[in-house]
N, C-alpha and C positions, 0 to 999 in steps of 0.2 A: 406188650408195652404200647404198641401203636394203637391198639384198640382202646386202651385206657385214655390215651391222649386225644383220640377222636371223640370218645364219649365226654371227656372233660370239656373239650371245645364246645360241644353241643350244649352241655349243661351251663357253661358260663354264658353263652349267647342267650339261652332261655332266661337265666336270672337277670341278665342285663336288660332284657326287654321288660321283664316283670317289674324291676325296680327303677328302670329308666336311668341307670347309672353304670359306670364301669365297675366290674367286679374282679377282685384278686382272690387268691387262695386265702389270704388272711381275712379279707372281708367276708368271705363265705363262712369261714370258721367262726367269725364273730357272730354272724347271723344264727348259726347252729347253736352256739353257746348261749345266746340270749333266749332262743327258743327253748332250750333245755332248762334254763333257770326258771322260766315261766313266772317272772316277777312283774310282768306288765311293763308299761312305758315308764322309764326311769332314767335318770342321768347317772352314768357310772364314772367314777374317778379313774385315773391312769392305772393304778394297781388293780382295781376291779376289772378293767378291760383286759389286762394280762391274765387275770384269773378266768375270765370268760373264755378266752382263747384256750386255756388249759382244760376247762370243762368240755369244750367242743372236741379237742384232741382225744381226751380220755373216752368220751362217749363214742366217737366214731371208730376208735381203735379197740374197743372192748371186744367186738365180734372177731377181731383178728388175733386175740390172745395177748395183747400188750397190757391191758388193764382189766381189773375186776372191780365192779361197783362195791363200795364199802358202806357208805351211809350218807344221810343228809344232816348237816349240822343245824344248830338252833336258829341260825340266820337264814336257813333255806338253801345253803350252798351244798351241792353234792361233792362227795369225795371218793376217790378210787385208790386202789392199791396197784402199784406198778408190778407187772409180772415179768415183762421182758423189757430191756432197755432199748429205747429208740436210738440212742447215741451209738449203738453197735452197727447201725446202718449208715452208709455214706449219704451225703446230702441228696444225690439224685434218687436213690432208693427211698429215702424218707419222703421226698416230694411225690414220687409215684405212688407210694403207699397211701399218703394223704388223699391224693386225687381219687384213687380207687375206693378208699373208705368213704369219702364224701359222696361219690357216685352211688355207692351201695346204700348209704344213709338216706339220701334224697330220692333214690330210685323207688 
């Protein structure tokens, strides 16, 4: 756990330097989701932004067995099938899992 938090801190610093802005877990998930969508520069509505976060979560947790890629719909949005429920983990374990998954994804 300590190792994950150390690597997380290093990753956040690296991203903050790159983007010259403060980075949060949610902000990093958003960047991953936008990258995965590969739709170019576009303005997204509030609902779409939530969907982008969902895309990122599904993508980074697929290697951990939580989701399985299903398909891309006609609008270019990817869809996954949930294999294990995240809600079975407490908030701390979810946060740690997200950090670990992001480190693996961006590593």
